[in-house]
C-alpha positions as CSV (number, residue, x, y, z in Angstrom):
1,M,128.1,18.8,139.8
2,L,129.4,17.2,136.7
3,G,131.7,14.2,136.6
4,I,133.7,13.0,133.5
5,V,135.9,9.9,133.2
6,A,138.8,10.5,130.8
7,E,142.2,9.5,129.6
8,Y,142.9,12.6,127.4
9,N,145.6,10.7,125.5
10,P,146.1,13.4,124.3
11,F,143.4,16.1,125.0
12,H,141.9,16.9,121.5
13,N,139.1,18.8,119.9
14,G,136.7,15.9,120.4
15,H,137.3,16.1,124.2
16,A,136.8,19.9,124.1
17,Y,133.4,19.4,122.3
18,Q,132.3,16.7,124.8
19,L,133.3,18.9,127.8
20,D,131.4,21.9,126.4
21,Q,128.3,19.9,125.7
22,A,128.4,18.1,129.1
23,Q,128.7,21.4,131.0
24,K,125.8,22.8,129.2
25,R,123.6,19.7,129.7
26,A,124.5,19.4,133.3
27,D,124.3,23.1,134.0
28,A,127.4,22.4,136.1
29,D,128.9,24.8,138.6
30,V,131.8,22.4,139.2
31,T,133.4,19.9,136.7
32,V,135.4,17.1,138.1
33,V,137.4,14.8,135.8
34,V,138.6,11.4,137.0
35,M,141.6,10.7,134.8
36,S,143.8,7.7,134.3
37,G,147.4,8.2,135.4
38,N,150.4,7.1,133.3
39,W,148.8,3.9,132.0
40,M,145.6,3.6,129.9
41,Q,142.6,1.3,130.2
42,R,143.7,-0.7,127.0
43,G,147.2,-1.3,128.5
44,E,149.0,1.5,126.7
45,P,151.4,4.1,128.3
46,A,150.1,7.6,128.2
47,L,151.7,9.6,125.4
48,L,152.1,12.7,127.8
49,D,152.4,12.1,131.5
50,K,149.5,12.7,134.0
51,W,150.8,16.2,134.9
52,Q,151.0,17.4,131.4
53,R,147.5,16.1,130.6
54,T,146.1,17.6,133.8
55,K,147.4,21.0,132.8
56,L,145.8,20.7,129.4
57,A,142.4,19.6,131.0
58,L,142.5,22.6,133.4
59,S,143.3,25.0,130.6
60,A,140.3,23.7,128.7
61,G,137.8,24.4,131.5
62,V,137.9,21.5,133.9
63,D,137.9,22.6,137.6
64,L,139.3,19.6,139.3
65,V,141.4,16.6,138.1
66,I,141.6,13.4,140.3
67,E,143.7,10.4,139.3
68,L,141.9,7.2,138.7
69,P,143.9,4.7,140.8
70,F,145.9,2.1,138.9
71,Q,143.8,-0.7,140.4
72,F,140.9,0.5,138.2
73,A,142.6,2.4,135.4
74,V,144.3,-0.7,133.8
75,Q,141.3,-3.0,133.8
76,P,138.5,-4.4,131.5
77,A,135.7,-1.9,130.9
78,D,133.4,-3.2,133.7
79,L,136.1,-2.8,136.4
80,F,137.4,0.5,135.0
81,A,133.9,1.9,135.0
82,K,133.0,0.6,138.5
83,G,136.0,2.3,140.1
84,A,135.4,5.6,138.2
85,V,131.7,5.8,139.1
86,L,132.5,4.9,142.7
87,L,135.1,7.6,142.9
88,L,133.0,10.3,141.2
89,S,130.1,9.6,143.6
90,Q,132.4,9.9,146.6
91,L,133.7,13.2,145.2
92,G,130.2,14.6,145.3
93,C,129.3,14.4,141.6
94,T,125.6,14.2,140.7
95,S,125.9,13.5,137.0
96,L,128.2,11.6,134.7
97,A,128.7,12.6,131.0
98,F,130.4,10.3,128.5
99,G,130.8,10.2,124.7
100,A,129.0,7.4,122.9
101,E,128.7,6.5,119.2
102,H,125.0,5.8,119.8
103,P,123.8,7.9,122.8
104,Q,120.2,7.0,122.0
105,L,120.9,3.3,122.9
106,N,118.7,1.9,125.6
107,F,121.6,1.2,128.0
108,A,119.2,0.3,130.8
109,K,117.7,-2.5,128.7
110,L,121.2,-3.8,127.8
111,V,122.2,-3.8,131.5
112,A,119.0,-5.6,132.5
113,N,119.8,-8.4,129.9
114,Q,123.5,-8.8,130.6
115,P,124.5,-12.5,131.0
116,A,126.1,-14.2,134.0
117,H,129.9,-14.7,133.5
118,A,129.4,-18.5,133.9
119,A,126.9,-18.7,131.0
120,S,127.6,-21.7,128.8
121,H,127.7,-19.2,125.8
122,F,131.1,-18.0,127.0
123,K,132.8,-21.4,127.2
124,R,133.8,-21.2,123.5
125,F,137.4,-20.5,122.8
126,D,137.2,-19.4,119.2
127,E,136.2,-15.8,120.0
128,T,137.2,-13.1,122.5
129,Y,135.0,-12.6,125.5
130,P,133.8,-9.1,124.4
131,T,132.6,-10.5,121.1
132,L,130.7,-13.3,122.8
133,F,129.3,-10.9,125.3
134,N,128.1,-8.5,122.6
135,D,126.6,-11.4,120.6
136,Y,124.6,-12.5,123.6
137,L,123.3,-9.0,124.3
138,Q,122.3,-8.5,120.7
139,L,120.5,-11.9,120.7
140,Q,118.6,-10.9,123.8
141,T,117.8,-7.3,123.0
142,G,118.2,-6.7,119.3
143,L,120.7,-3.9,120.2
144,D,124.2,-3.7,118.9
145,L,126.9,-2.9,121.5
146,R,130.1,-3.1,119.5
147,A,131.4,0.4,119.3
148,S,134.1,1.2,121.9
149,N,132.5,4.2,123.6
150,D,129.1,2.5,123.6
151,I,130.7,-0.4,125.5
152,L,132.2,2.0,128.1
153,G,128.8,3.8,128.3
154,F,127.1,0.5,129.0
155,S,129.7,-0.2,131.7
156,Y,129.1,3.2,133.3
157,V,125.4,2.6,133.4
158,A,125.8,-0.9,134.8
159,A,128.2,0.3,137.5
160,N,125.8,3.2,138.3
161,Q,122.9,0.8,138.8
162,Q,125.0,-1.5,140.9
163,L,125.8,1.4,143.2
164,K,122.1,2.4,143.4
165,Q,122.3,5.1,140.8
166,P,124.2,7.9,142.5
167,L,124.7,9.7,139.2
168,E,122.5,11.1,136.4
169,I,123.7,9.6,133.1
170,L,124.3,12.0,130.2
171,P,125.4,10.3,127.0
172,I,126.8,12.7,124.4
173,K,127.0,12.0,120.7
174,R,130.6,11.3,119.8
175,Q,132.0,13.4,117.0
176,G,134.4,12.5,114.2
177,S,136.0,9.2,113.4
178,A,135.5,5.9,115.2
179,H,137.3,5.5,118.6
180,Q,139.9,3.1,117.2
181,E,140.1,4.6,113.7
182,T,143.8,5.3,112.9
183,A,143.5,7.5,109.9
184,I,143.0,11.3,110.0
185,D,140.4,13.0,107.8
186,T,142.3,16.1,106.7
187,D,138.9,17.8,106.0
188,A,137.8,17.5,109.6
189,T,138.8,19.1,112.9
190,I,138.0,16.1,115.1
191,A,139.8,12.7,115.1
192,S,140.1,9.8,117.4
193,G,142.9,9.7,120.0
194,A,144.2,6.6,118.2
195,A,144.3,8.4,114.9
196,I,146.1,11.4,116.4
197,R,148.7,9.1,118.1
198,Q,149.3,7.4,114.8
199,A,149.7,10.7,113.0
200,I,152.2,11.8,115.7
201,K,154.1,8.5,115.2
202,N,154.2,9.2,111.5
203,G,155.4,12.7,111.9
204,Q,152.2,14.3,110.5
205,Q,152.4,17.4,112.8
206,S,150.3,19.7,110.7
207,A,147.5,17.1,110.6
208,V,147.7,16.8,114.4
209,D,147.7,20.6,114.9
210,Q,144.3,20.6,113.1
211,M,142.8,18.2,115.6
212,V,144.0,19.6,118.9
213,S,144.0,22.9,120.8
214,P,147.1,25.2,120.5
215,A,148.0,24.2,124.1
216,T,148.0,20.5,123.2
217,A,149.9,21.2,119.9
218,T,152.6,23.0,121.9
219,A,152.8,20.2,124.5
220,L,153.2,17.6,121.7
221,R,156.0,19.6,120.2
222,E,157.9,20.5,123.4
223,D,157.1,17.9,126.0
224,Q,158.5,14.4,126.3
225,Q,156.4,11.5,124.9
226,V,156.5,7.9,125.8
227,T,155.3,4.7,123.9
228,W,155.5,1.0,124.4
229,D,158.8,0.9,122.5
230,D,160.4,2.6,125.5
231,F,159.3,-0.2,127.8
232,W,160.0,-3.2,125.5
233,P,163.5,-4.0,126.8
234,Y,162.2,-4.0,130.4
235,L,159.1,-6.1,129.5
236,R,161.2,-8.6,127.5
237,Y,163.6,-9.1,130.3
238,Q,160.8,-9.6,132.8
239,I,159.1,-12.2,130.7
240,L,162.3,-14.1,129.8
241,S,163.7,-14.1,133.3
242,T,160.5,-15.0,135.1
243,S,159.6,-18.7,135.5
244,L,156.4,-20.0,133.9
245,A,155.1,-20.8,137.4
246,D,155.6,-17.2,138.5
247,L,154.2,-15.8,135.3
248,H,151.1,-17.9,135.9
249,E,150.5,-16.0,139.2
250,I,150.4,-12.6,137.4
251,Y,147.0,-10.9,137.7
252,Q,144.6,-12.0,134.9
253,M,147.0,-14.5,133.5
254,S,144.9,-17.5,132.2
255,E,144.4,-20.2,129.6
256,G,148.2,-20.9,129.4
257,I,148.9,-17.6,127.6
258,E,152.2,-17.4,129.6
259,Y,153.6,-20.0,127.3
260,R,152.9,-17.9,124.2
261,L,154.2,-14.8,125.9
262,K,157.5,-16.6,126.6
263,Q,157.9,-17.8,123.1
264,A,157.0,-14.4,121.5
265,A,159.4,-12.5,123.8
266,L,162.2,-14.9,122.8
267,T,161.9,-14.2,119.1
268,S,160.3,-10.8,118.7
269,P,162.6,-7.8,117.9
270,N,160.1,-5.2,119.1
271,F,156.8,-4.8,121.0
272,E,154.6,-4.5,118.0
273,Q,155.8,-7.9,116.6
274,F,155.6,-9.4,120.1
275,L,151.9,-8.6,120.3
276,R,151.2,-10.1,116.9
277,D,153.1,-13.2,117.7
278,A,151.4,-13.6,121.1
279,K,147.8,-12.9,119.8
280,T,145.2,-15.6,119.9
281,K,141.5,-15.7,118.9
282,R,140.6,-15.6,122.6
283,F,142.8,-12.7,123.7
284,T,142.2,-9.1,122.4
285,Y,145.2,-6.8,121.9
286,A,144.0,-4.7,124.8
287,R,143.9,-7.7,127.1
288,L,147.4,-8.7,126.1
289,Q,148.7,-5.2,126.7
290,R,147.1,-5.0,130.1
291,L,148.8,-8.3,130.9
292,C,152.1,-6.8,129.8
293,V,151.6,-3.9,132.3
294,Y,150.8,-6.3,135.1
295,I,154.0,-8.2,134.3
296,L,156.1,-5.0,134.3
297,L,154.7,-4.1,137.7
298,Q,154.7,-7.7,138.9
299,V,151.1,-7.5,140.0
300,N,149.9,-10.8,141.3
301,R,146.4,-12.2,141.6
302,V,145.7,-10.9,145.1
303,E,147.1,-7.4,144.9
304,L,144.2,-5.3,143.4
305,P,141.7,-4.2,146.0
306,T,138.2,-3.4,144.9
307,E,137.4,-0.4,147.1
308,V,138.2,3.3,146.6
309,R,140.8,4.1,149.3
310,Y,141.9,7.7,148.4
311,A,141.6,10.5,145.9
312,R,144.9,11.7,144.5
313,V,144.5,15.4,143.5
314,L,146.4,16.1,140.2
315,G,145.2,19.7,139.7
316,F,142.6,22.4,140.2
317,N,141.5,25.9,139.6
318,S,139.9,28.3,142.1
319,V,136.5,26.6,141.7
320,G,138.0,23.2,142.2
321,Q,139.9,24.4,145.2
322,Q,136.6,25.5,146.8
323,H,135.1,22.2,146.2
324,L,138.1,20.4,147.7
325,S,137.8,22.5,150.8
326,Q,134.1,21.4,151.1
327,L,135.0,17.8,150.5
328,K,137.6,17.9,153.3
329,K,134.9,18.9,155.7
330,R,132.3,16.4,154.8
331,S,134.0,13.4,153.1
332,E,135.8,10.5,154.8
333,L,137.7,9.8,151.6
334,P,141.4,10.8,152.1
335,L,142.4,13.6,149.6
336,I,146.1,13.4,148.7
337,S,147.8,16.4,147.2
338,R,151.4,15.1,148.0
339,V,152.5,11.6,148.5
340,S,154.5,10.7,151.6
341,D,156.5,7.5,152.3
342,D,153.5,6.2,154.3
343,W,151.4,6.4,151.2
344,I,154.1,5.1,148.8
345,N,154.6,2.1,151.0
346,G,150.9,1.7,151.7
347,P,147.7,2.3,149.7
348,Y,149.4,4.3,146.9
349,R,152.1,1.7,146.2
350,L,150.9,0.4,142.8
351,D,150.3,4.0,141.5
352,Y,153.8,5.0,142.7
353,Q,155.3,1.9,140.9
354,A,153.4,2.8,137.7
355,G,154.8,6.3,137.8
356,L,158.2,5.0,138.6
357,L,158.2,2.9,135.5
358,R,157.6,6.0,133.4
359,Q,160.2,7.9,135.4
360,M,162.8,5.2,134.5
361,V,162.4,6.0,130.8
362,S,161.7,9.7,131.0
363,G,163.8,10.9,133.9
364,I,160.9,13.1,135.1
365,D,159.6,12.5,138.6
366,Q,156.0,11.5,138.7
367,D,155.0,11.4,142.4
368,R,157.4,11.9,145.2
369,L,158.4,15.5,144.4
370,R,155.2,16.5,142.6
371,H,152.5,18.9,143.8
372,A,149.0,19.4,142.3
373,V,148.9,21.6,139.2
374,I,147.2,25.0,140.1
375,V,145.6,27.1,137.4
């Protein structure tokens, strides 16, 4: 049974290629995708909401889509991967496929040589933690771990080993431009999600159509899209109206960055300028964006549990439905197809709040009135 961790922001030809290759390599009878909800790992709002993206995934051949809980979805790569691998294993998956720039990398060797967080090498403040981490690994192993999907692949392998290797690892060569490349090659049919999102922002619809399925192209034309610009007024208000002491208690707030956030929010006319003004050598843009999400949701230092407490079912086909029926019989993991007040006020609270944020700018309910997508 094949497991894939995805954001599908949006679902494009590269994702379709990876899905096809993964299903062939795994010889899978069931394909389960654990997908981020309305906020992405790098602290960005999903262009299309989780229901729109679920529908596109199912139409492309996925059997079952489960939401990656917010407590893992908006996290650094190691925590993102740990939650995803744990959830996939509890859903009965036996293999995990992921795209990698260099699938031939000896990920096991890299994991075996990873440093302790307290290593003196990381007490420098002139570089970001990921840069220092990768420098250390390269020094120890001679292997370069700088490409975005390679880093995620490393994190999946590390999480899998930590969990006593419940999943067979299937790295698949990533096609097309680099993960964070923002320009589209008009002679190609595969581009990065970042490039596609930039082309959408620039109004290059014909270029986008070339890189996505007809179903995705239609969704991008007809369905509502959301960006950080929609949340900037709310974020700015939260930062300016919250005391420095309370900002300091926000999850992953450190090194006095709250002072820079306050100053940047005071003078910046938009979110893009705000990020540039707040940026330091020590903080990546992704880390800053994740902090912004935590501020919007008022997530404090003690609110994110580390265990998987439920599986929110976003959609399925007939094969996925059969697998869900089997899971209900043998798994202790609660499967949620519809959220009740008990869940909203309990374990699902952060996911509900994350969806409510989107609902505030889109007007489209994300949880309380929604049922799983059935194809």
